[in-house]
A tleap script that builds the chain and sets N, CA, C and O, in Angstrom:
source leaprc.protein.ff14SB
mol = sequence {
  NMET LEU GLU SER LEU VAL LEU GLN ARG ALA
  LYS PRO ARG CYS MET THR MET GLY ARG TYR
  PHE PHE ASN GLU GLU GLN LEU GLU MET PHE
  ARG ARG THR LEU LEU SER GLN ARG GLU HIE
  LEU LEU GLU ASP ALA ASP LYS THR VAL THR
  ARG MET GLY ASP ALA ASN GLU THR PHE ALA
  ASP PRO THR ASP ARG ALA THR TRP GLU SER
  ASP SER THR ARG ASP LEU ARG ILE ARG ASP
  ARG GLU ARG GLN LEU MET ASP LYS ILE ASP
  ALA ALA LEU ALA ARG ILE GLU ASP GLY THR
  PHE GLY GLU CYS GLU GLU CYS GLY GLU THR
  ILE THR VAL GLY ARG LEU LYS ALA ARG PRO
  VAL THR THR LEU CYS ILE GLU CYS LYS ALA
  LYS GLN GLU ALA ASP GLU GLN ARG SER ASN
  ARG CPRO
}
set mol.1.N position { 0.816 -1.186 0.000 }
set mol.1.CA position { 0.000 0.000 0.000 }
set mol.1.C position { 0.864 1.255 0.000 }
set mol.1.O position { 0.571 2.201 -0.731 }
set mol.2.N position { 1.932 1.280 0.814 }
set mol.2.CA position { 2.801 2.444 0.841 }
set mol.2.C position { 3.474 2.654 -0.502 }
set mol.2.O position { 3.700 3.790 -0.919 }
set mol.3.N position { 3.794 1.564 -1.177 }
set mol.3.CA position { 4.414 1.679 -2.489 }
set mol.3.C position { 3.515 2.464 -3.434 }
set mol.3.O position { 3.999 3.321 -4.174 }
set mol.4.N position { 2.209 2.184 -3.422 }
set mol.4.CA position { 1.312 2.897 -4.323 }
set mol.4.C position { 1.199 4.369 -3.939 }
set mol.4.O position { 1.020 5.221 -4.809 }
set mol.5.N position { 1.302 4.677 -2.642 }
set mol.5.CA position { 1.263 6.067 -2.215 }
set mol.5.C position { 2.481 6.829 -2.707 }
set mol.5.O position { 2.386 8.002 -3.067 }
set mol.6.N position { 3.612 6.166 -2.720 }
set mol.6.CA position { 4.834 6.824 -3.158 }
set mol.6.C position { 4.776 7.122 -4.640 }
set mol.6.O position { 5.336 8.118 -5.096 }
set mol.7.N position { 4.113 6.282 -5.388 }
set mol.7.CA position { 4.042 6.479 -6.821 }
set mol.7.C position { 3.062 7.578 -7.210 }
set mol.7.O position { 3.088 8.068 -8.339 }
set mol.8.N position { 2.195 7.964 -6.272 }
set mol.8.CA position { 1.268 9.048 -6.558 }
set mol.8.C position { 2.027 10.368 -6.568 }
set mol.8.O position { 3.039 10.532 -5.886 }
set mol.9.N position { 1.523 11.283 -7.342 }
set mol.9.CA position { 2.160 12.599 -7.397 }
set mol.9.C position { 1.973 13.316 -6.069 }
set mol.9.O position { 0.894 13.300 -5.478 }
set mol.10.N position { 3.041 13.939 -5.621 }
set mol.10.CA position { 2.973 14.671 -4.368 }
set mol.10.C position { 2.160 15.951 -4.548 }
set mol.10.O position { 1.966 16.420 -5.669 }
set mol.11.N position { 1.698 16.501 -3.457 }
set mol.11.CA position { 0.870 17.713 -3.495 }
set mol.11.C position { 1.760 18.955 -3.604 }
set mol.11.O position { 2.887 18.959 -3.110 }
set mol.12.N position { 1.249 20.013 -4.254 }
set mol.12.CA position { 2.059 21.231 -4.392 }
set mol.12.C position { 2.382 21.855 -3.042 }
set mol.12.O position { 1.522 21.942 -2.165 }
set mol.13.N position { 3.611 22.281 -2.885 }
set mol.13.CA position { 4.028 23.020 -1.700 }
set mol.13.C position { 3.885 24.506 -1.975 }
set mol.13.O position { 3.343 25.257 -1.165 }
set mol.14.N position { 4.375 24.906 -3.114 }
set mol.14.CA position { 4.369 26.308 -3.471 }
set mol.14.C position { 3.980 26.403 -4.940 }
set mol.14.O position { 4.764 26.048 -5.820 }
set mol.15.N position { 2.809 26.868 -5.195 }
set mol.15.CA position { 2.300 26.889 -6.567 }
set mol.15.C position { 3.146 27.785 -7.474 }
set mol.15.O position { 3.277 27.498 -8.664 }
set mol.16.N position { 3.716 28.854 -6.941 }
set mol.16.CA position { 4.475 29.768 -7.786 }
set mol.16.C position { 5.820 29.182 -8.194 }
set mol.16.O position { 6.339 29.506 -9.262 }
set mol.17.N position { 6.377 28.338 -7.369 }
set mol.17.CA position { 7.690 27.774 -7.680 }
set mol.17.C position { 7.577 26.368 -8.257 }
set mol.17.O position { 8.578 25.824 -8.724 }
set mol.18.N position { 6.412 25.772 -8.239 }
set mol.18.CA position { 6.233 24.448 -8.798 }
set mol.18.C position { 6.835 23.326 -7.957 }
set mol.18.O position { 7.057 22.226 -8.464 }
set mol.19.N position { 7.097 23.587 -6.701 }
set mol.19.CA position { 7.682 22.567 -5.831 }
set mol.19.C position { 6.603 21.646 -5.283 }
set mol.19.O position { 5.423 21.994 -5.231 }
set mol.20.N position { 7.037 20.474 -4.879 }
set mol.20.CA position { 6.124 19.489 -4.296 }
set mol.20.C position { 6.703 19.007 -2.982 }
set mol.20.O position { 7.910 19.091 -2.757 }
set mol.21.N position { 5.846 18.506 -2.125 }
set mol.21.CA position { 6.334 17.911 -0.895 }
set mol.21.C position { 5.778 16.499 -0.797 }
set mol.21.O position { 4.873 16.117 -1.540 }
set mol.22.N position { 6.324 15.745 0.115 }
set mol.22.CA position { 5.911 14.358 0.297 }
set mol.22.C position { 4.977 14.275 1.490 }
set mol.22.O position { 5.157 14.967 2.492 }
set mol.23.N position { 3.968 13.409 1.362 }
set mol.23.CA position { 3.045 13.256 2.476 }
set mol.23.C position { 3.676 12.363 3.550 }
set mol.23.O position { 4.746 11.789 3.344 }
set mol.24.N position { 3.004 12.258 4.685 }
set mol.24.CA position { 3.557 11.522 5.829 }
set mol.24.C position { 3.826 10.052 5.508 }
set mol.24.O position { 4.828 9.494 5.956 }
set mol.25.N position { 2.934 9.417 4.730 }
set mol.25.CA position { 3.131 8.005 4.384 }
set mol.25.C position { 4.383 7.825 3.540 }
set mol.25.O position { 5.140 6.874 3.729 }
set mol.26.N position { 4.594 8.746 2.608 }
set mol.26.CA position { 5.782 8.671 1.770 }
set mol.26.C position { 7.047 8.881 2.603 }
set mol.26.O position { 8.023 8.145 2.459 }
set mol.27.N position { 7.020 9.883 3.468 }
set mol.27.CA position { 8.175 10.138 4.318 }
set mol.27.C position { 8.463 8.962 5.241 }
set mol.27.O position { 9.622 8.623 5.480 }
set mol.28.N position { 7.404 8.338 5.761 }
set mol.28.CA position { 7.585 7.180 6.638 }
set mol.28.C position { 8.201 6.018 5.871 }
set mol.28.O position { 9.036 5.299 6.419 }
set mol.29.N position { 7.812 5.820 4.623 }
set mol.29.CA position { 8.401 4.753 3.810 }
set mol.29.C position { 9.897 5.011 3.611 }
set mol.29.O position { 10.709 4.095 3.738 }
set mol.30.N position { 10.257 6.258 3.301 }
set mol.30.CA position { 11.673 6.582 3.121 }
set mol.30.C position { 12.430 6.442 4.439 }
set mol.30.O position { 13.564 5.964 4.451 }
set mol.31.N position { 11.815 6.853 5.547 }
set mol.31.CA position { 12.450 6.730 6.864 }
set mol.31.C position { 12.731 5.257 7.173 }
set mol.31.O position { 13.822 4.912 7.625 }
set mol.32.N position { 11.748 4.396 6.929 }
set mol.32.CA position { 11.945 2.963 7.191 }
set mol.32.C position { 13.028 2.383 6.288 }
set mol.32.O position { 13.837 1.569 6.733 }
set mol.33.N position { 13.047 2.794 5.032 }
set mol.33.CA position { 14.071 2.317 4.103 }
set mol.33.C position { 15.460 2.719 4.589 }
set mol.33.O position { 16.376 1.898 4.614 }
set mol.34.N position { 15.609 3.967 4.969 }
set mol.34.CA position { 16.900 4.466 5.442 }
set mol.34.C position { 17.332 3.776 6.735 }
set mol.34.O position { 18.499 3.413 6.889 }
set mol.35.N position { 16.396 3.596 7.659 }
set mol.35.CA position { 16.732 2.924 8.918 }
set mol.35.C position { 17.110 1.464 8.679 }
set mol.35.O position { 18.002 0.936 9.342 }
set mol.36.N position { 16.444 0.821 7.747 }
set mol.36.CA position { 16.766 -0.560 7.405 }
set mol.36.C position { 18.171 -0.649 6.806 }
set mol.36.O position { 18.943 -1.541 7.158 }
set mol.37.N position { 18.499 0.271 5.905 }
set mol.37.CA position { 19.847 0.285 5.325 }
set mol.37.C position { 20.889 0.507 6.410 }
set mol.37.O position { 21.935 -0.142 6.417 }
set mol.38.N position { 20.602 1.421 7.321 }
set mol.38.CA position { 21.535 1.729 8.405 }
set mol.38.C position { 21.760 0.500 9.292 }
set mol.38.O position { 22.893 0.187 9.657 }
set mol.39.N position { 20.686 -0.179 9.626 }
set mol.39.CA position { 20.789 -1.376 10.464 }
set mol.39.C position { 21.609 -2.463 9.768 }
set mol.39.O position { 22.430 -3.128 10.400 }
set mol.40.N position { 21.386 -2.639 8.475 }
set mol.40.CA position { 22.134 -3.635 7.708 }
set mol.40.C position { 23.635 -3.303 7.704 }
set mol.40.O position { 24.467 -4.197 7.856 }
set mol.41.N position { 23.972 -2.038 7.534 }
set mol.41.CA position { 25.370 -1.623 7.545 }
set mol.41.C position { 26.012 -1.878 8.907 }
set mol.41.O position { 27.159 -2.319 8.981 }
set mol.42.N position { 25.282 -1.604 9.974 }
set mol.42.CA position { 25.811 -1.855 11.318 }
set mol.42.C position { 26.034 -3.344 11.561 }
set mol.42.O position { 27.026 -3.729 12.181 }
set mol.43.N position { 25.121 -4.182 11.077 }
set mol.43.CA position { 25.291 -5.631 11.217 }
set mol.43.C position { 26.531 -6.103 10.475 }
set mol.43.O position { 27.294 -6.915 10.998 }
set mol.44.N position { 26.740 -5.603 9.263 }
set mol.44.CA position { 27.931 -5.973 8.496 }
set mol.44.C position { 29.209 -5.535 9.197 }
set mol.44.O position { 30.199 -6.267 9.212 }
set mol.45.N position { 29.183 -4.349 9.774 }
set mol.45.CA position { 30.358 -3.855 10.493 }
set mol.45.C position { 30.653 -4.742 11.706 }
set mol.45.O position { 31.813 -5.055 11.975 }
set mol.46.N position { 29.619 -5.144 12.433 }
set mol.46.CA position { 29.807 -6.020 13.586 }
set mol.46.C position { 30.401 -7.363 13.164 }
set mol.46.O position { 31.269 -7.906 13.847 }
set mol.47.N position { 29.931 -7.892 12.040 }
set mol.47.CA position { 30.464 -9.166 11.548 }
set mol.47.C position { 31.943 -9.039 11.194 }
set mol.47.O position { 32.734 -9.938 11.478 }
set mol.48.N position { 32.307 -7.933 10.582 }
set mol.48.CA position { 33.706 -7.723 10.211 }
set mol.48.C position { 34.579 -7.624 11.449 }
set mol.48.O position { 35.645 -8.238 11.506 }
set mol.49.N position { 34.146 -6.865 12.432 }
set mol.49.CA position { 34.922 -6.720 13.665 }
set mol.49.C position { 35.080 -8.080 14.344 }
set mol.49.O position { 36.166 -8.425 14.810 }
set mol.50.N position { 33.994 -8.846 14.396 }
set mol.50.CA position { 34.042 -10.167 15.023 }
set mol.50.C position { 34.988 -11.091 14.271 }
set mol.50.O position { 35.793 -11.794 14.882 }
set mol.51.N position { 34.892 -11.090 12.943 }
set mol.51.CA position { 35.738 -11.955 12.130 }
set mol.51.C position { 37.209 -11.585 12.283 }
set mol.51.O position { 38.067 -12.461 12.393 }
set mol.52.N position { 37.493 -10.306 12.290 }
set mol.52.CA position { 38.887 -9.879 12.424 }
set mol.52.C position { 39.416 -10.151 13.830 }
set mol.52.O position { 40.597 -10.458 13.998 }
set mol.53.N position { 38.563 -10.043 14.829 }
set mol.53.CA position { 38.977 -10.311 16.196 }
set mol.53.C position { 39.169 -11.790 16.479 }
set mol.53.O position { 39.961 -12.167 17.342 }
set mol.54.N position { 38.438 -12.631 15.747 }
set mol.54.CA position { 38.534 -14.073 15.961 }
set mol.54.C position { 39.703 -14.718 15.229 }
set mol.54.O position { 40.021 -15.883 15.468 }
set mol.55.N position { 40.333 -13.977 14.353 }
set mol.55.CA position { 41.413 -14.560 13.537 }
set mol.55.C position { 42.591 -14.949 14.415 }
set mol.55.O position { 42.987 -14.224 15.328 }
set mol.56.N position { 43.123 -16.091 14.114 }
set mol.56.CA position { 44.318 -16.564 14.805 }
set mol.56.C position { 45.501 -15.745 14.289 }
set mol.56.O position { 45.688 -15.612 13.079 }
set mol.57.N position { 46.290 -15.201 15.202 }
set mol.57.CA position { 47.368 -14.318 14.788 }
set mol.57.C position { 48.593 -15.058 14.281 }
set mol.57.O position { 49.499 -14.429 13.735 }
set mol.58.N position { 48.648 -16.342 14.439 }
set mol.58.CA position { 49.776 -17.099 13.900 }
set mol.58.C position { 49.269 -17.971 12.762 }
set mol.58.O position { 48.311 -18.731 12.908 }
set mol.59.N position { 49.933 -17.838 11.640 }
set mol.59.CA position { 49.571 -18.609 10.454 }
set mol.59.C position { 50.740 -19.520 10.116 }
set mol.59.O position { 51.893 -19.089 10.095 }
set mol.60.N position { 50.433 -20.769 9.854 }
set mol.60.CA position { 51.474 -21.735 9.498 }
set mol.60.C position { 52.097 -21.400 8.146 }
set mol.60.O position { 53.288 -21.627 7.930 }
set mol.61.N position { 51.312 -20.875 7.268 }
set mol.61.CA position { 51.772 -20.580 5.909 }
set mol.61.C position { 51.758 -19.067 5.684 }
set mol.61.O position { 50.728 -18.429 5.900 }
set mol.62.N position { 52.869 -18.487 5.258 }
set mol.62.CA position { 52.903 -17.039 4.996 }
set mol.62.C position { 51.879 -16.597 3.945 }
set mol.62.O position { 51.400 -15.463 3.983 }
set mol.63.N position { 51.550 -17.477 3.020 }
set mol.63.CA position { 50.556 -17.153 2.011 }
set mol.63.C position { 49.191 -16.986 2.645 }
set mol.63.O position { 48.423 -16.109 2.249 }
set mol.64.N position { 48.881 -17.823 3.632 }
set mol.64.CA position { 47.612 -17.685 4.343 }
set mol.64.C position { 47.548 -16.342 5.070 }
set mol.64.O position { 46.511 -15.678 5.078 }
set mol.65.N position { 48.655 -15.957 5.672 }
set mol.65.CA position { 48.719 -14.676 6.382 }
set mol.65.C position { 48.515 -13.509 5.398 }
set mol.65.O position { 47.776 -12.567 5.686 }
set mol.66.N position { 49.165 -13.586 4.263 }
set mol.66.CA position { 49.046 -12.531 3.255 }
set mol.66.C position { 47.612 -12.444 2.736 }
set mol.66.O position { 47.084 -11.350 2.537 }
set mol.67.N position { 46.996 -13.587 2.521 }
set mol.67.CA position { 45.602 -13.603 2.062 }
set mol.67.C position { 44.692 -12.981 3.106 }
set mol.67.O position { 43.815 -12.183 2.773 }
set mol.68.N position { 44.896 -13.340 4.370 }
set mol.68.CA position { 44.084 -12.794 5.450 }
set mol.68.C position { 44.253 -11.280 5.537 }
set mol.68.O position { 43.275 -10.551 5.701 }
set mol.69.N position { 45.502 -10.807 5.428 }
set mol.69.CA position { 45.746 -9.367 5.486 }
set mol.69.C position { 45.110 -8.639 4.303 }
set mol.69.O position { 44.548 -7.555 4.458 }
set mol.70.N position { 45.204 -9.240 3.134 }
set mol.70.CA position { 44.592 -8.641 1.943 }
set mol.70.C position { 43.079 -8.561 2.096 }
set mol.70.O position { 42.472 -7.530 1.807 }
set mol.71.N position { 42.479 -9.643 2.549 }
set mol.71.CA position { 41.032 -9.664 2.769 }
set mol.71.C position { 40.617 -8.650 3.838 }
set mol.71.O position { 39.595 -7.978 3.699 }
set mol.72.N position { 41.405 -8.546 4.888 }
set mol.72.CA position { 41.092 -7.603 5.959 }
set mol.72.C position { 41.179 -6.166 5.472 }
set mol.72.O position { 40.339 -5.335 5.816 }
set mol.73.N position { 42.197 -5.874 4.670 }
set mol.73.CA position { 42.342 -4.530 4.113 }
set mol.73.C position { 41.162 -4.183 3.219 }
set mol.73.O position { 40.627 -3.076 3.287 }
set mol.74.N position { 40.760 -5.131 2.382 }
set mol.74.CA position { 39.594 -4.916 1.512 }
set mol.74.C position { 38.344 -4.676 2.351 }
set mol.74.O position { 37.575 -3.755 2.076 }
set mol.75.N position { 38.143 -5.502 3.371 }
set mol.75.CA position { 36.972 -5.350 4.230 }
set mol.75.C position { 36.956 -3.995 4.936 }
set mol.75.O position { 35.898 -3.383 5.079 }
set mol.76.N position { 38.116 -3.529 5.373 }
set mol.76.CA position { 38.180 -2.236 6.049 }
set mol.76.C position { 37.882 -1.085 5.082 }
set mol.76.O position { 37.259 -0.096 5.468 }
set mol.77.N position { 38.324 -1.212 3.836 }
set mol.77.CA position { 37.989 -0.188 2.831 }
set mol.77.C position { 36.485 -0.164 2.587 }
set mol.77.O position { 35.879 0.903 2.487 }
set mol.78.N position { 35.892 -1.343 2.494 }
set mol.78.CA position { 34.444 -1.431 2.301 }
set mol.78.C position { 33.721 -0.819 3.495 }
set mol.78.O position { 32.766 -0.063 3.317 }
set mol.79.N position { 34.166 -1.138 4.710 }
set mol.79.CA position { 33.518 -0.589 5.908 }
set mol.79.C position { 33.650 0.930 5.945 }
set mol.79.O position { 32.732 1.617 6.392 }
set mol.80.N position { 34.783 1.462 5.479 }
set mol.80.CA position { 34.943 2.911 5.461 }
set mol.80.C position { 33.950 3.549 4.496 }
set mol.80.O position { 33.354 4.580 4.810 }
set mol.81.N position { 33.770 2.949 3.334 }
set mol.81.CA position { 32.772 3.458 2.384 }
set mol.81.C position { 31.374 3.354 2.981 }
set mol.81.O position { 30.547 4.245 2.785 }
set mol.82.N position { 31.107 2.279 3.703 }
set mol.82.CA position { 29.806 2.118 4.342 }
set mol.82.C position { 29.614 3.133 5.462 }
set mol.82.O position { 28.497 3.593 5.700 }
set mol.83.N position { 30.700 3.485 6.152 }
set mol.83.CA position { 30.619 4.522 7.183 }
set mol.83.C position { 30.225 5.850 6.549 }
set mol.83.O position { 29.415 6.594 7.102 }
set mol.84.N position { 30.795 6.140 5.398 }
set mol.84.CA position { 30.434 7.362 4.683 }
set mol.84.C position { 28.956 7.329 4.266 }
set mol.84.O position { 28.264 8.345 4.326 }
set mol.85.N position { 28.488 6.155 3.844 }
set mol.85.CA position { 27.078 6.005 3.490 }
set mol.85.C position { 26.194 6.198 4.724 }
set mol.85.O position { 25.118 6.789 4.630 }
set mol.86.N position { 26.641 5.706 5.870 }
set mol.86.CA position { 25.862 5.897 7.100 }
set mol.86.C position { 25.736 7.380 7.432 }
set mol.86.O position { 24.689 7.825 7.901 }
set mol.87.N position { 26.798 8.146 7.190 }
set mol.87.CA position { 26.724 9.589 7.407 }
set mol.87.C position { 25.660 10.207 6.499 }
set mol.87.O position { 24.910 11.087 6.921 }
set mol.88.N position { 25.600 9.738 5.247 }
set mol.88.CA position { 24.595 10.235 4.309 }
set mol.88.C position { 23.194 9.816 4.735 }
set mol.88.O position { 22.241 10.582 4.590 }
set mol.89.N position { 23.068 8.607 5.257 }
set mol.89.CA position { 21.770 8.133 5.749 }
set mol.89.C position { 21.311 9.001 6.921 }
set mol.89.O position { 20.154 9.418 6.979 }
set mol.90.N position { 22.224 9.269 7.849 }
set mol.90.CA position { 21.884 10.120 8.993 }
set mol.90.C position { 21.461 11.519 8.527 }
set mol.90.O position { 20.525 12.104 9.073 }
set mol.91.N position { 22.156 12.047 7.519 }
set mol.91.CA position { 21.802 13.364 6.997 }
set mol.91.C position { 20.422 13.325 6.330 }
set mol.91.O position { 19.640 14.265 6.471 }
set mol.92.N position { 20.121 12.242 5.604 }
set mol.92.CA position { 18.806 12.113 4.964 }
set mol.92.C position { 17.704 12.015 6.016 }
set mol.92.O position { 16.639 12.611 5.856 }
set mol.93.N position { 17.953 11.273 7.083 }
set mol.93.CA position { 16.970 11.184 8.169 }
set mol.93.C position { 16.753 12.551 8.809 }
set mol.93.O position { 15.630 12.895 9.176 }
set mol.94.N position { 17.818 13.326 8.944 }
set mol.94.CA position { 17.688 14.675 9.494 }
set mol.94.C position { 16.872 15.565 8.549 }
set mol.94.O position { 16.092 16.402 9.004 }
set mol.95.N position { 17.050 15.386 7.237 }
set mol.95.CA position { 16.268 16.168 6.274 }
set mol.95.C position { 14.792 15.787 6.338 }
set mol.95.O position { 13.924 16.639 6.154 }
set mol.96.N position { 14.505 14.517 6.597 }
set mol.96.CA position { 13.100 14.117 6.767 }
set mol.96.C position { 12.518 14.860 7.967 }
set mol.96.O position { 11.401 15.373 7.908 }
set mol.97.N position { 13.276 14.911 9.041 }
set mol.97.CA position { 12.794 15.568 10.262 }
set mol.97.C position { 12.628 17.076 10.092 }
set mol.97.O position { 11.683 17.660 10.623 }
set mol.98.N position { 13.542 17.708 9.354 }
set mol.98.CA position { 13.439 19.169 9.240 }
set mol.98.C position { 12.624 19.638 8.037 }
set mol.98.O position { 12.489 20.839 7.800 }
set mol.99.N position { 12.077 18.677 7.275 }
set mol.99.CA position { 11.172 19.030 6.184 }
set mol.99.C position { 11.832 19.380 4.866 }
set mol.99.O position { 11.172 19.903 3.968 }
set mol.100.N position { 13.124 19.104 4.730 }
set mol.100.CA position { 13.809 19.422 3.477 }
set mol.100.C position { 14.127 18.186 2.649 }
set mol.100.O position { 14.787 18.289 1.615 }
set mol.101.N position { 13.668 17.023 3.088 }
set mol.101.CA position { 13.935 15.793 2.345 }
set mol.101.C position { 13.316 15.885 0.954 }
set mol.101.O position { 12.154 16.262 0.801 }
set mol.102.N position { 14.103 15.539 -0.046 }
set mol.102.CA position { 13.601 15.537 -1.412 }
set mol.102.C position { 13.793 16.840 -2.158 }
set mol.102.O position { 13.402 16.950 -3.320 }
set mol.103.N position { 14.391 17.835 -1.508 }
set mol.103.CA position { 14.694 19.093 -2.182 }
set mol.103.C position { 16.117 19.042 -2.705 }
set mol.103.O position { 17.038 18.673 -1.976 }
set mol.104.N position { 16.300 19.409 -3.955 }
set mol.104.CA position { 17.633 19.473 -4.548 }
set mol.104.C position { 18.402 20.618 -3.888 }
set mol.104.O position { 17.907 21.744 -3.817 }
set mol.105.N position { 19.593 20.333 -3.413 }
set mol.105.CA position { 20.353 21.380 -2.736 }
set mol.105.C position { 20.987 22.368 -3.717 }
set mol.105.O position { 21.508 23.401 -3.297 }
set mol.106.N position { 20.950 22.069 -5.000 }
set mol.106.CA position { 21.476 23.005 -5.999 }
set mol.106.C position { 20.397 23.953 -6.513 }
set mol.106.O position { 20.552 25.172 -6.444 }
set mol.107.N position { 19.301 23.390 -7.028 }
set mol.107.CA position { 18.281 24.224 -7.682 }
set mol.107.C position { 17.033 24.425 -6.826 }
set mol.107.O position { 16.218 25.298 -7.122 }
set mol.108.N position { 16.874 23.630 -5.772 }
set mol.108.CA position { 15.712 23.776 -4.892 }
set mol.108.C position { 14.464 23.061 -5.358 }
set mol.108.O position { 13.456 23.052 -4.653 }
set mol.109.N position { 14.516 22.460 -6.536 }
set mol.109.CA position { 13.352 21.729 -7.040 }
set mol.109.C position { 13.224 20.387 -6.319 }
set mol.109.O position { 14.154 19.940 -5.647 }
set mol.110.N position { 12.082 19.763 -6.466 }
set mol.110.CA position { 11.836 18.469 -5.836 }
set mol.110.C position { 12.525 17.364 -6.620 }
set mol.110.O position { 12.436 17.311 -7.847 }
set mol.111.N position { 13.205 16.489 -5.909 }
set mol.111.CA position { 13.828 15.307 -6.499 }
set mol.111.C position { 12.714 14.304 -6.748 }
set mol.111.O position { 11.838 14.134 -5.900 }
set mol.112.N position { 12.732 13.643 -7.883 }
set mol.112.CA position { 11.641 12.726 -8.218 }
set mol.112.C position { 11.598 11.540 -7.260 }
set mol.112.O position { 12.611 11.127 -6.697 }
set mol.113.N position { 10.401 11.014 -7.099 }
set mol.113.CA position { 10.197 9.861 -6.226 }
set mol.113.C position { 11.026 8.674 -6.723 }
set mol.113.O position { 11.617 7.951 -5.920 }
set mol.114.N position { 11.071 8.474 -8.027 }
set mol.114.CA position { 11.845 7.365 -8.576 }
set mol.114.C position { 13.312 7.466 -8.217 }
set mol.114.O position { 13.933 6.464 -7.862 }
set mol.115.N position { 13.876 8.664 -8.306 }
set mol.115.CA position { 15.283 8.850 -7.947 }
set mol.115.C position { 15.487 8.604 -6.456 }
set mol.115.O position { 16.460 7.963 -6.059 }
set mol.116.N position { 14.580 9.108 -5.635 }
set mol.116.CA position { 14.702 8.897 -4.188 }
set mol.116.C position { 14.529 7.429 -3.810 }
set mol.116.O position { 15.167 6.948 -2.874 }
set mol.117.N position { 13.668 6.720 -4.534 }
set mol.117.CA position { 13.518 5.289 -4.247 }
set mol.117.C position { 14.805 4.546 -4.596 }
set mol.117.O position { 15.198 3.618 -3.888 }
set mol.118.N position { 15.459 4.947 -5.679 }
set mol.118.CA position { 16.702 4.292 -6.090 }
set mol.118.C position { 17.860 4.670 -5.174 }
set mol.118.O position { 18.714 3.836 -4.875 }
set mol.119.N position { 17.891 5.914 -4.730 }
set mol.119.CA position { 18.974 6.407 -3.877 }
set mol.119.C position { 18.415 7.427 -2.889 }
set mol.119.O position { 18.477 8.633 -3.130 }
set mol.120.N position { 17.871 6.940 -1.780 }
set mol.120.CA position { 17.194 7.850 -0.850 }
set mol.120.C position { 18.115 8.855 -0.149 }
set mol.120.O position { 17.627 9.796 0.477 }
set mol.121.N position { 19.433 8.671 -0.243 }
set mol.121.CA position { 20.354 9.623 0.385 }
set mol.121.C position { 20.732 10.767 -0.537 }
set mol.121.O position { 21.480 11.661 -0.141 }
set mol.122.N position { 20.225 10.751 -1.760 }
set mol.122.CA position { 20.618 11.770 -2.727 }
set mol.122.C position { 20.197 13.159 -2.286 }
set mol.122.O position { 19.181 13.336 -1.614 }
set mol.123.N position { 21.004 14.147 -2.682 }
set mol.123.CA position { 20.693 15.533 -2.373 }
set mol.123.C position { 20.537 16.364 -3.644 }
set mol.123.O position { 20.289 17.567 -3.577 }
set mol.124.N position { 20.683 15.720 -4.802 }
set mol.124.CA position { 20.595 16.423 -6.077 }
set mol.124.C position { 19.550 15.789 -6.978 }
set mol.124.O position { 19.418 14.566 -7.019 }
set mol.125.N position { 18.806 16.621 -7.701 }
set mol.125.CA position { 17.887 16.099 -8.709 }
set mol.125.C position { 18.735 15.535 -9.859 }
set mol.125.O position { 19.943 15.763 -9.914 }
set mol.126.N position { 18.111 14.816 -10.749 }
set mol.126.CA position { 18.851 14.138 -11.812 }
set mol.126.C position { 19.553 15.138 -12.727 }
set mol.126.O position { 20.664 14.878 -13.189 }
set mol.127.N position { 18.916 16.277 -12.993 }
set mol.127.CA position { 19.527 17.282 -13.862 }
set mol.127.C position { 20.788 17.872 -13.226 }
set mol.127.O position { 21.817 17.999 -13.889 }
set mol.128.N position { 20.709 18.227 -11.954 }
set mol.128.CA position { 21.877 18.796 -11.265 }
set mol.128.C position { 22.981 17.762 -11.101 }
set mol.128.O position { 24.161 18.101 -11.194 }
set mol.129.N position { 22.614 16.497 -10.858 }
set mol.129.CA position { 23.618 15.442 -10.740 }
set mol.129.C position { 24.318 15.221 -12.081 }
set mol.129.O position { 25.535 15.042 -12.126 }
set mol.130.N position { 23.549 15.233 -13.170 }
set mol.130.CA position { 24.144 15.068 -14.499 }
set mol.130.C position { 25.102 16.220 -14.799 }
set mol.130.O position { 26.175 16.010 -15.365 }
set mol.131.N position { 24.716 17.425 -14.423 }
set mol.131.CA position { 25.587 18.586 -14.628 }
set mol.131.C position { 26.852 18.453 -13.793 }
set mol.131.O position { 27.946 18.735 -14.284 }
set mol.132.N position { 26.721 18.025 -12.532 }
set mol.132.CA position { 27.872 17.847 -11.654 }
set mol.132.C position { 28.846 16.822 -12.242 }
set mol.132.O position { 30.056 17.050 -12.259 }
set mol.133.N position { 28.316 15.694 -12.723 }
set mol.133.CA position { 29.168 14.659 -13.302 }
set mol.133.C position { 29.848 15.146 -14.582 }
set mol.133.O position { 31.012 14.826 -14.823 }
set mol.134.N position { 29.132 15.917 -15.405 }
set mol.134.CA position { 29.728 16.460 -16.626 }
set mol.134.C position { 30.855 17.432 -16.272 }
set mol.134.O position { 31.906 17.427 -16.912 }
set mol.135.N position { 30.636 18.259 -15.259 }
set mol.135.CA position { 31.682 19.192 -14.813 }
set mol.135.C position { 32.907 18.437 -14.303 }
set mol.135.O position { 34.039 18.834 -14.578 }
set mol.136.N position { 32.685 17.346 -13.557 }
set mol.136.CA position { 33.794 16.528 -13.050 }
set mol.136.C position { 34.577 15.897 -14.190 }
set mol.136.O position { 35.806 15.850 -14.153 }
set mol.137.N position { 33.868 15.412 -15.205 }
set mol.137.CA position { 34.538 14.809 -16.345 }
set mol.137.C position { 35.375 15.852 -17.072 }
set mol.137.O position { 36.508 15.569 -17.462 }
set mol.138.N position { 34.839 17.046 -17.257 }
set mol.138.CA position { 35.591 18.103 -17.940 }
set mol.138.C position { 36.846 18.478 -17.159 }
set mol.138.O position { 37.898 18.713 -17.755 }
set mol.139.N position { 36.747 18.538 -15.832 }
set mol.139.CA position { 37.901 18.928 -15.015 }
set mol.139.C position { 38.949 17.821 -14.943 }
set mol.139.O position { 40.110 18.097 -14.639 }
set mol.140.N position { 38.565 16.577 -15.215 }
set mol.140.CA position { 39.505 15.450 -15.164 }
set mol.140.C position { 40.216 15.208 -16.491 }
set mol.140.O position { 41.134 14.390 -16.559 }
set mol.141.N position { 39.808 15.902 -17.533 }
set mol.141.CA position { 40.435 15.727 -18.842 }
set mol.141.C position { 41.722 16.528 -18.902 }
set mol.141.O position { 41.813 17.618 -18.338 }
set mol.142.N position { 42.737 15.970 -19.602 }
set mol.142.CA position { 44.014 16.695 -19.712 }
set mol.142.C position { 43.933 17.901 -20.616 }
set mol.142.O position { 44.928 18.602 -20.801 }
savepdb mol mol.pdb
quit
């Protein structure tokens, strides 16, 4: 039922600017999605800490030790990226609370429901994100 509510067009917030806001059911769906993602990330982090703490510090074979270190380094890089995502999740939850969730921070227009469903932590509408990526590509060219 909440899925169908999210697919409905949001009600106008400001008729002169053409902005829309999300109703309580839509915001609650996004809040639950974000909290679920956050919980999943915390569970993964706990598993990594447990796995790394349970590892035997003496390895009979140096290759086994090297493999373990390589895997641990990869896992820590992944956890760091997930920590950054958790920061974005917390910021999105704060935007839900302060009433700015779904507003593009560049142009101020409403981010589409489809984009928010795909990436609920986003702060840019698709047009502004495309412009940002094009600018990044131009600056990375020799």
